[in-house]
TILO-956448 format. One line per 2 residues: number of its first residue (from 0); for each residue x, y, z of C-alpha. Coordinates in pm, whole numbers. Layout:
NUM> X:Y:Z  ...
REM end
This chain:
0> -7786:3470:750  -7698:3102:767
2> -7993:2863:785  -7970:2540:979
4> -8240:2279:934  -8263:2021:1211
6> -8406:1672:1174  -8523:1440:1450
8> -8747:1134:1439  -8940:1117:1767
10> -8993:1394:2020  -9007:1275:2382
12> -8840:1338:2717  -8526:1135:2649
14> -8169:1257:2613  -8126:1310:2238
16> -8420:1553:2191  -8313:1735:2508
18> -7963:1786:2369  -8106:1894:2031
20> -8321:2156:2204  -8000:2301:2351
22> -7836:2303:2007  -8132:2487:1855
24> -8122:2740:2138  -7748:2794:2090
26> -7764:2859:1714  -8072:3079:1752
28> -7892:3297:2007  -7604:3327:1764
30> -7842:3468:1503  -7871:3169:1271
32> -8209:3094:1117  -8333:2759:1251
34> -8600:2520:1129  -8694:2182:1274
36> -8845:1874:1107  -9003:1628:1350
38> -9160:1290:1285  -9505:1211:1422
40> -9802:1420:1524  -9750:1661:1810
42> -9593:1420:2060  -9490:1593:2383
44> -9121:1623:2462  -8825:1854:2499
46> -8859:1980:2142  -9221:2088:2178
48> -9136:2444:2278  -8813:2521:2091
50> -8818:2869:1943  -8798:2799:1571
52> -9023:2702:1282  -9139:2341:1325
54> -9257:2114:1048  -9398:1765:1084
56> -9357:1460:866  -9525:1122:886
58> -9413:870:1148  -9604:633:1376
60> -9487:371:1621  -9665:39:1668
62> -9648:-237:1927  -9551:-466:1639
64> -9182:-418:1555  -9227:-503:1187
66> -9503:-244:1148  -9285:14:1323
68> -8998:-63:1086  -9229:-24:785
70> -9365:303:926  -9012:428:988
72> -8899:343:635  -9205:517:489
74> -9141:821:707  -8792:863:567
76> -8915:828:210  -9173:1100:279
78> -8904:1321:435  -8667:1264:143
80> -8934:1360:-113  -9035:1669:87
82> -8678:1794:92  -8610:1749:-279
84> -8789:2081:-333  -8535:2259:-116
86> -8307:2496:-308  -8098:2686:-50
88> -7756:2525:-90  -7599:2754:168
90> -7807:2586:440  -7688:2303:664
92> -7885:1984:727  -7830:1888:1092
94> -7934:1525:1147  -7990:1435:1514
96> -7920:1064:1580  -7860:813:1301
98> -8231:762:1235  -8347:1050:1005
100> -8152:913:708  -8398:1060:455
102> -8263:1406:534  -7903:1296:481
104> -7983:1136:145  -8168:1449:34
106> -7878:1666:142  -7639:1455:-64
108> -7861:1476:-373  -7908:1852:-334
110> -7542:1928:-261  -7622:2060:90
112> -7381:2011:378  -7493:1735:617
114> -7386:1727:983  -7469:1428:1201
116> -7504:1448:1580  -7456:1084:1679
118> -7587:971:2018  -7635:597:1989
120> -7462:268:1924  -7732:13:2017
122> -7951:-10:1706  -8150:-318:1607
124> -8195:-502:1381  -7831:-518:1280
126> -7899:-475:903  -8065:-141:983
128> -7757:-23:1168  -7534:-131:879
130> -7754:65:637  -7764:376:857
132> -7385:373:889  -7357:343:510
134> -7573:656:473  -7348:845:712
136> -7040:727:524  -7180:850:193
138> -7359:1168:298  -7208:1328:608
140> -6956:1613:595  -6894:1613:970
142> -6998:1401:1268  -7048:1508:1627
144> -7013:1234:1888  -7136:1269:2246
146> -6840:1084:2401  -6494:956:2317
148> -6624:604:2372  -6882:655:2098
150> -6629:817:1864  -6402:514:1902
152> -6686:265:1866  -6879:426:1581
154> -6617:643:1408  -6592:683:1030
156> -6248:697:872  -6348:926:585
158> -6570:1174:777  -6440:1459:993
160> -6553:1419:1350  -6537:1584:1688
162> -6649:1499:2039  -6882:1751:2203
164> -6988:1646:2547  -7348:1710:2643
166> -7417:1971:2908  -7681:2057:3161
168> -7929:2319:3030  -7876:2671:3164
170> -8189:2676:3383  -8101:2344:3542
172> -7737:2449:3577  -7846:2755:3777
174> -8068:2542:4001  -7782:2297:4056
176> -7542:2575:4155  -7785:2690:4424
178> -7850:2338:4553  -7698:2215:4878
180> -7672:1837:4879  -7822:1646:5172
182> -7744:1279:5218  -8077:1244:5400
184> -8391:1445:5324  -8655:1434:5597
186> -8468:1134:5743  -8502:944:5415
188> -8223:818:5193  -8371:882:4848
190> -8256:659:4561  -8344:809:4222
192> -8344:673:3868  -8466:871:3566
194> -8499:686:3236  -8715:576:2946
196> -8966:299:3010  -8757:24:2852
198> -8648:-301:3007  -8294:-250:2875
200> -8274:65:3088  -8278:-155:3398
202> -8634:-76:3507  -8695:-431:3628
204> -8364:-428:3815  -8469:-108:3992
206> -8796:-275:4097  -8596:-573:4226
208> -8369:-338:4421  -8672:-181:4585
210> -8792:-526:4695  -8449:-614:4837
212> -8442:-286:5034  -8805:-288:5144
214> -8711:-390:5499  -8502:-76:5544
216> -8751:200:5637  -8493:473:5579
218> -8450:402:5207  -8704:539:4957
220> -8689:444:4589  -8810:680:4316
222> -8838:589:3947  -8908:878:3708
224> -9010:755:3364  -9046:923:3026
226> -9381:755:2960  -9753:814:2993
228> -9965:686:3280  -10120:430:3047
230> -9780:304:2932  -9662:274:3291
232> -9978:87:3394  -9937:-153:3103
234> -9567:-217:3170  -9618:-297:3539
236> -9941:-492:3492  -9914:-812:3693
238> -9596:-699:3872  -9608:-660:4249
240> -9443:-334:4353  -9302:-280:4702
242> -9430:2:4921  -9096:185:4923
244> -9112:244:4546  -9266:556:4393
246> -9315:570:4015  -9364:901:3836
248> -9463:929:3470  -9451:1202:3201
250> -9227:1431:3401  -9101:1738:3214
252> -8935:1902:3516  -8696:1670:3696
254> -8520:1937:3904  -8728:1876:4220
256> -8638:1508:4206  -8265:1583:4181
258> -8297:1825:4473  -8425:1548:4700
260> -8200:1266:4578  -7932:1105:4797
262> -7792:886:4518  -7863:841:4147
264> -7872:508:3967  -7819:426:3600
266> -7890:59:3542  -7876:19:3164
268> -7794:-337:3060  -7481:-324:2841
270> -7562:-646:2656  -7882:-479:2529
272> -7817:-105:2547  -7482:70:2594
274> -7508:420:2738  -7297:638:2511
276> -7298:935:2750  -7562:940:3021
278> -7722:1285:3042  -7910:1205:3361
280> -7578:1106:3516  -7430:1446:3434
282> -7740:1619:3566  -7708:1421:3887
284> -7341:1511:3921  -7423:1880:3877
286> -7650:1858:4182  -7369:1688:4372
288> -7544:1351:4376  -7324:1040:4402
290> -7396:808:4108  -7388:432:4059
292> -7349:369:3686  -7256:97:3434
294> -6882:17:3407  -6883:51:3025
296> -6953:316:2764  -6988:688:2816
298> -7064:674:3192  -6700:580:3254
300> -6606:927:3124  -6833:1082:3388
302> -6778:869:3696  -6458:718:3836
304> -6509:424:4069  -6499:539:4431
306> -6460:908:4339  -6793:1053:4217
308> -6975:727:4277  -6932:366:4175
310> -6910:160:3856  -7138:-141:3894
312> -7310:-359:3638  -7689:-372:3666
314> -7686:-753:3695  -7519:-714:4037
316> -7851:-626:4202  -7760:-765:4546
318> -7423:-587:4543  -7590:-259:4447
320> -7844:-303:4728  -7558:-359:4973
322> -7380:-48:4842  -7693:162:4889
324> -7730:45:5248  -7363:120:5307
326> -7407:476:5175  -7724:524:5377
328> -7535:422:5691  -7227:633:5610
330> -7336:986:5517  -6979:1112:5544
332> -6894:896:5241  -7189:1046:5054
334> -7066:1399:5122  -6716:1314:4999
336> -6858:1164:4679  -7089:1464:4643
338> -6804:1715:4649  -6621:1522:4379
340> -6941:1491:4173  -7001:1866:4182
342> -6642:1932:4081  -6656:1682:3793
344> -6972:1841:3654  -6792:2172:3604
346> -6600:2015:3316  -6927:1986:3120
348> -7050:2346:3121  -7313:2495:2890
350> -7053:2742:2763  -6823:2459:2648
352> -7115:2282:2483  -7233:2590:2294
354> -6879:2680:2189  -6831:2331:2051
356> -7159:2330:1861  -7110:2675:1712
358> -6758:2577:1609  -6911:2328:1367
360> -7048:2617:1162  -6742:2845:1169
362> -6628:2921:817  -6922:2734:660
REM end
């Protein structure tokens, strides 16, 4: 039986651990033996309940960026030394994101095949990104990219690569298939954004949108954040929030929020963070929700302007507010966009995702 050992740095409720949980599920169903190395101590996230052996290695984040960088470097040294005892050369080291480079270096030293699943392009500081790309160049046998945009932007000339689009998890896919989109729910036009609690995700722009739309009683804004209550309280300390804005923290089940949404926003700021795919966008499309997304990066492969939604940069806050009021006043437009969104989502099925992932291990 083939053994696949997965490596991820930080478990949370963001996209990359969610996708990895689907990969682990797919290979486990196929009969492969799976093992997962996670950094940190028991942090909650999508990888908390995956059905495989889990092992932890040191990692801790700090408010100070330099301390976090030192902690990260130490964590990869610890991981590298742990893995040097590994002897099963028929195994595969599956490195999720560019960050767990200690696993890739160990795989190279041990003669074990290394596969990278690359999700990101926005890594700082720049010297770190240069180093991580060097490790991939030297150690990886094959790279998986989450979009064609990312494959073009971060491709490696000497490493085999393939694009495997993310998919909606089976349980969510089933819920989406049963869902009937409503432009208005209980006479409210519900504007949803789901993201990490980072300024580069456009959180402040969403707050500003809520303020601009606060005089329209029909529009309700909902911000679902992958963060604790304490982190949310700290982030918004000193910021006046309008009454039409609801903020939800530490949400592991986002399905009810999709079921009530009239439109989905993705407001990542491309000059700070380029979305390489946009898993929440795909999830929104699967529920037939029109989406307003950045005009660059992976989202362009999910949404065509005026078809499934609109391509609008997050710095156009007033224009986005006007577009939301237009959609709220024209439900027939919402329903047309919704039909196209549902249709587009069918191109990103769980079956295609699993087939692509399992194809990486064929003949190996």
